[in-house]
C-alpha positions as semicolon CSV with decimal commas, in nm:
position;residue;x (nm);y (nm);z (nm)
1;M;0,195;2,331;0,138
2;S;0,081;2,158;0,449
3;D;0,288;2,144;0,770
4;L;0,347;1,760;0,698
5;Q;0,477;1,845;0,352
6;K;0,696;2,123;0,488
7;Y;0,835;1,887;0,752
8;R;0,909;1,623;0,485
9;E;1,076;1,852;0,259
10;K;1,298;1,963;0,552
11;Q;1,374;1,608;0,651
12;L;1,473;1,510;0,296
13;L;1,768;1,743;0,314
14;S;1,927;1,479;0,549
15;P;2,107;1,224;0,339
16;E;2,011;0,940;0,591
17;F;1,644;1,032;0,596
18;K;1,639;1,061;0,215
19;E;1,790;0,716;0,166
20;E;1,535;0,558;0,400
21;Y;1,254;0,759;0,245
22;D;1,347;0,652;-0,107
23;A;1,387;0,292;0,001
24;T;1,036;0,261;0,134
25;R;0,861;0,478;-0,123
26;N;0,738;0,191;-0,344
27;E;0,606;-0,010;-0,052
28;Y;0,409;0,290;0,078
29;S;0,268;0,353;-0,270
30;V;0,147;-0,004;-0,297
31;T;-0,012;0,024;0,052
32;R;-0,182;0,351;-0,031
33;A;-0,312;0,219;-0,369
34;L;-0,461;-0,100;-0,195
35;I;-0,631;0,109;0,074
36;A;-0,762;0,363;-0,181
37;A;-0,892;0,068;-0,412
38;R;-1,062;-0,098;-0,111
39;I;-1,226;0,218;-0,010
40;A;-1,343;0,311;-0,357
41;A;-1,494;-0,039;-0,386
42;N;-1,676;0,035;-0,065
43;M;-1,535;-0,276;0,102
44;T;-1,412;-0,344;0,455
45;Q;-1,103;-0,546;0,516
46;K;-1,341;-0,830;0,603
47;D;-1,515;-0,794;0,281
48;L;-1,197;-0,805;0,077
49;A;-1,080;-1,118;0,275
50;E;-1,390;-1,300;0,181
51;K;-1,362;-1,213;-0,188
52;S;-0,991;-1,263;-0,222
53;G;-0,916;-1,557;0,005
54;I;-0,656;-1,354;0,191
55;R;-0,700;-1,351;0,568
56;Q;-0,825;-1,016;0,714
57;S;-0,531;-1,010;0,952
58;N;-0,293;-1,028;0,661
59;I;-0,468;-0,746;0,489
60;S;-0,449;-0,543;0,807
61;R;-0,073;-0,609;0,821
62;I;-0,026;-0,511;0,456
63;E;-0,235;-0,193;0,498
64;S;-0,044;-0,098;0,816
65;G;0,298;-0,143;0,640
66;A;0,398;-0,430;0,874
67;C;0,469;-0,661;0,589
68;S;0,524;-0,648;0,216
69;P;0,289;-0,863;0,015
70;T;0,395;-1,099;-0,266
71;I;0,292;-1,051;-0,623
72;A;0,061;-1,360;-0,578
73;T;-0,100;-1,189;-0,278
74;L;-0,147;-0,868;-0,470
75;Q;-0,307;-1,057;-0,766
76;A;-0,549;-1,230;-0,513
77;L;-0,636;-0,885;-0,363
78;A;-0,686;-0,728;-0,704
79;K;-0,915;-1,005;-0,815
80;G;-1,118;-0,974;-0,497
81;L;-1,147;-0,596;-0,563
82;G;-1,265;-0,688;-0,925
83;M;-0,948;-0,513;-1,065
84;E;-0,630;-0,616;-1,254
85;L;-0,295;-0,591;-1,099
86;R;-0,048;-0,405;-1,312
87;V;0,327;-0,355;-1,230
88;S;0,541;-0,133;-1,431
89;F;0,901;-0,025;-1,449
90;K;0,971;0,342;-1,526
């Protein structure tokens, strides 16, 4: 287990930290998935902006976690990546 994982596990013992961590988990997962898909497609943010019609500055804000994308934005990004957006409830 890495030092970061150990630190996170320790922090999760705090009810306040756990509440905030759980509240942002899905947004973080979307961000990580977008970055991974873009990198796997060997695309820069600029490339993705050109293919998706979403401004590069908006892609940057989404990837940094500074804003939450709409479903329509995620669909445009997925299309620009040559992928299909799938949303599921578990």
